[in-house]
C-alpha positions in Angstrom: -27.2 -72.7 -71.0 -24.3 -72.7 -68.6 -24.3 -76.5 -68.3 -24.4 -76.9 -72.1 -21.5 -74.6 -72.7 -19.6 -75.9 -69.7 -19.8 -79.5 -70.9 -19.0 -78.6 -74.5 -16.1 -76.3 -73.8 -14.4 -78.0 -70.8 -14.1 -81.4 -72.5 -15.0 -83.1 -69.3 -12.3 -81.4 -67.1 -14.9 -79.7 -64.9 -18.4 -81.0 -64.0 -21.2 -78.6 -64.8 -24.8 -78.9 -63.7 -27.7 -76.5 -64.3 -30.8 -76.4 -62.2 -33.5 -73.9 -61.3 -35.7 -73.0 -58.3 -38.8 -73.2 -60.5 -37.9 -75.2 -63.6 -40.2 -75.5 -66.6 -41.3 -78.9 -67.6 -39.2 -78.7 -70.8 -36.3 -76.6 -72.2 -37.5 -73.4 -73.8 -37.6 -74.1 -77.6 -36.0 -70.6 -78.3 -33.1 -71.6 -76.1 -32.8 -74.9 -77.9 -32.6 -73.1 -81.2 -30.1 -70.5 -79.9 -27.8 -73.1 -78.4 -28.1 -75.3 -81.6 -26.7 -72.3 -83.5 -23.5 -72.8 -81.5 -23.3 -76.5 -82.5 -24.7 -77.8 -79.2 -27.9 -79.9 -79.1 -29.8 -79.6 -75.8 -33.2 -80.7 -77.3 -33.3 -84.0 -75.3 -32.5 -82.3 -72.0 -34.8 -81.7 -69.1 -34.8 -78.8 -66.7 -33.9 -79.9 -63.1 -35.0 -78.6 -59.7 -32.2 -77.1 -57.7 -32.0 -79.0 -54.4 -30.1 -78.1 -51.3 -27.7 -81.1 -51.6 -26.7 -80.1 -55.1 -25.8 -76.6 -53.9 -24.0 -78.0 -50.9 -21.9 -80.4 -52.9 -20.9 -77.8 -55.5 -17.5 -76.0 -55.3 -19.1 -72.9 -56.8 -22.7 -71.9 -57.4 -23.7 -69.3 -60.0 -27.2 -67.8 -60.0 -29.0 -66.0 -62.8 -31.5 -63.6 -61.6 -32.3 -65.5 -58.4 -32.4 -64.0 -54.9 -30.1 -66.2 -52.9 -31.5 -65.0 -49.6 -35.2 -65.6 -50.7 -35.5 -68.6 -52.9 -32.3 -70.4 -53.7 -30.8 -73.2 -51.8 -27.5 -71.8 -53.2 -27.1 -70.0 -49.9 -25.5 -73.1 -48.6 -22.5 -72.5 -50.8 -20.6 -69.4 -51.9 -22.9 -68.2 -54.7 -22.1 -65.7 -57.3 -24.9 -63.8 -59.1 -24.4 -63.6 -62.9 -27.3 -61.1 -63.2 -28.5 -62.3 -66.6 -32.0 -62.0 -68.0 -34.2 -65.0 -67.9 -34.8 -66.1 -71.5 -38.4 -67.0 -70.9 -40.7 -65.1 -73.2 -37.8 -63.4 -75.0 -37.4 -63.5 -78.8 -34.5 -65.2 -80.5 -32.4 -62.0 -80.7 -32.6 -61.5 -77.0 -31.9 -65.1 -76.3 -28.9 -65.0 -78.5 -27.6 -62.0 -76.5 -28.1 -64.0 -73.2 -26.6 -67.1 -74.8 -23.5 -65.2 -75.9 -23.1 -63.7 -72.4 -23.4 -67.1 -70.8 -20.8 -68.5 -73.2 -18.4 -65.6 -72.4 -18.8 -66.2 -68.6 -18.3 -70.0 -69.0 -15.1 -69.3 -71.0 -13.9 -66.9 -68.4 -14.6 -69.5 -65.7 -12.6 -72.1 -67.5 -9.7 -69.6 -67.9 -9.8 -69.1 -64.1 -9.1 -72.8 -63.8 -6.5 -72.7 -66.6 -8.6 -74.9 -68.8 -8.4 -74.1 -72.5 -11.9 -74.1 -73.9 -12.4 -76.5 -76.8 -12.6 -74.3 -79.9 -14.1 -77.0 -82.1 -17.2 -77.5 -79.9 -18.9 -74.2 -80.6 -18.8 -71.6 -83.3 -18.0 -68.1 -82.2 
C-alpha cells in the first residue's frame, strides 16, 4: 500500500518501493479491492522480498509490524516503525482502516519533503 500511494500521490518526485520479509506469492485481493476504491489499480503487481541492498540504498525505511532487530534487513538503514496491522486475513472494513492510515502517513511524508500530493490521483 505505501508504494501504491507513494507513486500515485508524489507524481514521480520521490521513488517508493514496497517489499516484505516474507512476501506472499500475490497481492492480497482484499487489499487490491481497497486500493482500487481510491482509484489506484495494483492488481498486476507482485509482492517483493526485502533485500539487504534495497534497505541499504534507501534514504528512509519504514516498517509495518516488523521487528527490525529480528527479521528485517532494514537495520542497515535508519528505519521507522509505522506500527500498522498486517491486512492478511482482515475483512474489507479493517483493510480500509489500514489503507486510510497508510495514505495519511504517505501524505504526511510527502509534506515533510514539501511535495504537494496529487489530489486527482485518489479519492478521499
